N, C-alpha and C positions, 0 to 999 in steps of 0.2 A: 612470328612462332608465339602461342600460348600460351600464358604466365600462369602455373596452377595454384603455385604458392611461392611466396616471398616473404621472408620476414628479415628486417632488416637490426640488427643489433649494435649500436653505439659501443666502444668502448675507450670512455676517456684517461687520458693523460694529465694525469694533475700537476705534474711535474715541468709539463714545455706547454699546457693550454690547449692540447690539440685534442682530435677526437678521430681516433680511428674503427672503421665499418666491418662485422664479418654478415656477410649477407647472404640463407641460406636461400638456395635458387633452385631446389625440388626436395624431394624425399630423400635424396643422400647425398649433396651435395652443396658448397658452398664454394665464394670468393670472398677474398679480403681486400679494403680500400685501404691505401697512406698507411700499414701497418708501420707502426717502430721498429727497430732492432731485433728486439726481447721481445718475440711472438708466442711466449709461452701462455698468455692470456688467451688470445684467439684459438690455438691450439686446445687447451683447456677444454675453452667453452665449444668449441669444434665436436671434442671426445664425448661432450656433455650432451649434446643435441644429436649427437649418433651420424656427424657430416664427415666430408670429407673435404678439404679444401682444395680445388682443383682447380683456381687461378688466383692471382694475385696481380690489385692495378695499383698504380702509382697515377696522382694527377698532375706530378711535375716534380722537378728534381727540388728535391727538399734541402733547404738550409740549414733548418734548426735542429733536424734530429736526422739522425741517420737510419734510410729507409729498412726494412723488414724483407724487403722483396729478393733480395738474395737470399735470406736465411728459408723465406719459403720456397725458390727456387731450388733450394737445395735440398728440400724436402719432397720433389715430386711437383709442385703448382706448377701452373704455365704463369710464368714473369712477361707482365705487360706494358711497356709503359709508352708516352706519348712520342711521336715518329722525330719531334724536332730534339728530343736529348740522344745520348749517343754513351750509351755504358759499355763498358768493355768487360760484360759479363753476361751468361746466357740472359737472353731474353727473346720477346718479338715485340715488335709496335704496332701501333694504333694511329690509324688517320685520322684527322678532323672529319666528323659527319659519318665515321665511319659503323656501322651494326655491329655489335659482339654479342652473338648467341653461346650464352653458355647453361648446360641444364635446360633449364624453362625459360632461361632470364635473356632478355634481349637488353643491352644496353650501347646508349649513342654517345660517340664521343661528340663531343661538344668545342670548337676553337675558343678556349678564353683567354689568350695571353693578355700577361699586365703585368702580374705577382713574379711571373718568367716567361721567356720568351715561348716556351713550347708546353704552354699550360693547356691540359682539356680537363672539361669538366665532363662527366657521365650522367645520362639521362635514365632511368628506366622506366625503359616502357613496355607497356601491356597492351596490345593486339593495335597498334599505333597510337596509344594514350600514355601521355606522361605521367607516372604516378608520383616517382622522385627524382632528386637530381643531387650527385655528389659534387661538391661544387669547390672541394680543395682548398686553395688561395686567391678566388675568386670573388665572388658574391660571399659577405662575411655577414652573421647578425650584427645589422646597424651598425655594417660600414662597407670596408673593403680590405683586403692587402695589401702590403705595401708595395712599392714599384723599384725601388733604390738598391734592391744585393748585389746587382750586376755593377754598381757603383752610379754615383749620381748623374753622372753625364749620359745615362740611361734612360735616368729616372722618368721625365717627361716623355720619353717615348714611349717607355712603356704605360705610363699613365694615360698618354691616349688610347692605346690597347684596350689599356683596363677598363677605360671609360665606354667602349664599344662591347667589349665581353660583359660588363654588368647588363648591359641594355638588351643586349643577346639572350641574358639568362630570364631578365625581367619581362620578357615576351611568351616565357613558357607559361601555361593555364593558374591560374590563381591556387587552385587546390594542390599543387604539386610540393608535396613535402621536401623541405631543402633542409639538405645534410653536408655544412662544413666540414674542413680537416681543422683550420685554424679557428679558436675560440677565444673569447674574452681573457686577458692575460697573456696572450702570445705577442713576444716580441713582434712577430709578422705582420701586424695589425695597425693600420692606420686609427681605428678606432671598433670597438665592439660593444655589444648587449648581449645580454642574456632571454631569449623569448623562450617559452614553452611550446614546443610541438610546432615549431616554424614552418610556414609554408612560403612558397612564391608571393603569393596575396600580402599576405604578412607583412612579409619585407618591401614588398611596395608598397604599401601603407604607412609603414615607422622608417625606414632607410633615409637618413638625410641624402647622404650620394644620390640616390635614385629619383631624387625631387630636385635634381638640379640639371636642366636640360640643355644649357650651354656647356662646351667643352672644356671652354678655357676655365669657364667659373669651376666648375668640376674638377681639374685638375690643381687647380690650386688649392682648392678645398682638402683633396684629397693628398698633397704633398703638403701641405700645413701641416696635417694631423702626423705625421713620420716623427717619432720620436727617437733616439738612439738605440742600437740594438747590439747584442754579445759578438766580440770579437771572431767569435770560433766560426760564424755562420760563413764567414768569408773561404773557409776552408770545407766546410762539411758537406756544398754541391759537389765538388770535386772527389770528395772520396765515394759519394753515392754514384757518380759517374766509373770511380775506379773500381770499385768493386770492392766493401769493407772485408777485412777478416770474417770467418763464419764464427758467433761465439763460442760454438764448439772446440774449437780450434786454440783457444786460446788457454793459457796456462792460468791458477788461482795467482794471485797477487802473494807475490812473496812476504814475510814476515821479515823486519830489516831489524839487526839491533843499533841501539841510539849511535856509535860512534859510526858504523857504515851510513845510519842516516846523514850525518853529520860531513862526511866524505860525499854523498852522492848529491845532497844540496850543493857543495863547493865546486862540483861538477857540473850542476844547473841543473838541478831536478828541483822541485818545487813542495815545500812542505806546507800541509794544507791541513788546519785543524778543524775536525768536521763535528767536533763535539759542538753540545748546545751554548749558546755564548755565553752563559752566566759560568760556568767551569772552563771556557776561554778565559776568561777576564780574571779569575780567580788567581790562573796559573797555566802558562803556556808557553813550550819551547820557543825560545825568541827568537824571533824572527819568522812565526809561522802564520803562514794568511788565516783568517778564520770566517769560515766560510760553513754556517751550521747544515748538519745533515736535515733538510727539509725536503718539499715538493721541487722550491726553486732553487737547488744544488746543484741542479745540472747546469741550467744557463750562468749562474755566477762563477762555477768553475769553468765554465767554457770562457767568460769574457776575464777573470783574474788571472787563469793560465794560459800561456802559451800554447794554441795549438802542438800538439807533438813532444813535448817535454813530456818527461818524467812527474808523476805527480805521487807524493809519499803523502798518507794520510794516518793521522790520529783518529782514532774511533775506537767503540768498545766493540767486543767481537760481536754482539748480536746484533750490530748496525754496520757490517762492513758488508753483509750480502747487498744490503741496499746501495751505498756508497758504490760498488763496483756498477750494481746494473746501471742507476743514473749516470757514471759515468760514460761507460760504455754506449749509452743512448745518443750520446753528442757528439761519440768518437774519440774518446780518451781512455786508449786500451793499455797505456805503458803506467801500470800503477803497483803500488805496493802499501805496507802500514806499518807503522812504528811497533816492533814489537814489543808488549809491554805497558804500552801507553806512555800515562805521564809520570807512571810512580818507575818506570825503568829508566827514563831520560833522568828524574830528579837521581835515583842511584846511582846513576852513571858520573854525577857533577856536572853536569853541562848546564848553560844558562836558562834561565826562566823568564819570563815578564809577566807581569799583572798591569790589569786595567783598571781603572776606578770604572766603578759602575753609580751612577746617579739618578734620583728622581726628579719629575718638574720641578717640584721648587728649589730643590738645590741648585738645578740648572740655571734657573730664570735668577735665583741671588748671585749665581757665579757671573750670570751675564752682567749684570747688572755693576760687576767688580771689574768689569774688563774681559772677560772670558768671551771668546769668540764660538759662537752657536753654527757648526756646517750640517747645515739639510743636504743629505745625499739621495735623497730622492730624486726621480722622475720629473723632466720636466712639465708633467702633465699634472700630476700630484700638488704641486706646487702652485700649481695655476689657480687649484682649487682650495687650496687653504694653507696659509705661510703664517710662520711665527714672524714677530716682529723682530726685525733687526737681523735677523738670520741668516746667514753668507751662505748662498746654494751654489753647491759643487755638486752635480752629479757624480755617483759612487762610479761610472766608467770611467770617469775624467778622473776622478782621483786614480783608479786603477793605470790611466796612463801618465800619471806623473804629477797632476796638479794638487798644489797644497796650499794650506794655508795663510796667509801672511803671519798671523797671531801666535803668540809664542804658547799659549794656554788655550786648548779647544776642547769643545765636547761634539762629538758627531752625532746627527740622530737620524732616524727613517721614521716609516709607519710603525713598529713594532720594536724595534731595535737590534735585529739581524744584520738588515745591510750597511749600517751604520759600526757593526762588529768589526764588519771587513774594512770597511774605510778608515778605523781607529788601526787596525793590527797592521794597516800597511802605511800609517802615519806613524804609528811608532818605530819603524823598520825606517822611517825618514829621519827618527830622532826626535819628533814631534811631540810634545808632553798633551796627552789626549785622554781623555773620559769618554764614556758612552753612555746615552742616556736610555735609560731603561723604559721601555714601552713605546720609545717615539712620542710620534704625534698624538697617537691616540691616548696614553698616558697623559700630553700635557692637555690634551681638551677635558679630558674627565676632570681634573685638576681643577678646572677653573679658571684658568690662565689666558691671557688674552691671546689671540690670533687674527690675520688677515683674510678677509674671503674675496 
């Protein structure tokens, strides 16, 4: 089928470092590829363009976010998923190598297992010529998606599948535009870089994994690049298959009085302070976990709070909508807010905590006096630059219960937000802790020594 007009609109999600797509297929229709749960941006763009979303396609069963496929299906779009998946909601499947004609566009499903067993890429073909390919979590700019999401015992088998999948994609014409879902900063990746207007040709020239011809060497390089990933990943795939609740069916999170917050925390809820870390440091409900509301909020919420637990948030009124959006994007629907914030907490006479904030020079002086500097960044970050004599404990490990042996601790990360999360957890465990404002960036700007 001839393609008369196709325009690809990327929609970047800075929270999870993903990109979904709205593709105009003709004068009145569009499809979405790998949309997130909150599809309003896609719908607003479609309305602006004067097109109707007639279909939505997922490249794989996502682990890092709740898919928007059910939302689109509820609005009348045809939801299409790889045949190897087994969603329990209204959909239809597409098989490997099956062509799919929608409007004036033809998509061909390319089998690309590796990141997940059922994974498909979608090649956009015009008169038999491939113009673009949507690679989801297979071929990524500068790398490839990880293969250990189903457990370490499946990682090598899926890595071998990934080896073949990447070469299958690399065999497409050089001029084929490359549109992955996962991007730089996603925990789904083994490696990534940013490239302007990437193509299969540019990727073949720059992606180090495509320059490895030996399968065993490829597997060693791929698996060797895996870092840790948020614990909520182990639950979202099942949620996507079961079918998440439609956002319209969810009630607004209630506002809870301080005494009700205390009662719910005692019953198992988690109190999360989403205010800027400086405000948290000055005063916070004793025992609250600091996770500043920023793009990375969703990932760290899904790491620090067990999936399915109620989350009670401390946030200013004008940021509550953002907090709800990000939490629900990763499947955290059981939400509430502390009514009245810290003013109400203090007025109720409830215990508060405070954490010292220190600059890099003071941190260095305290280190010389015996304070332990705890670096909570990811392994890959520490491999690039580290502070002399600092103790490295990833934030994920702090969340899991790890703690330094020292009695006096200063936590730090790249800029100070993740280390505030670590400090809040250590404070709850009785550790005397301070947070390094500005993290390694401030340390380097102060001219203090680093090891590279």
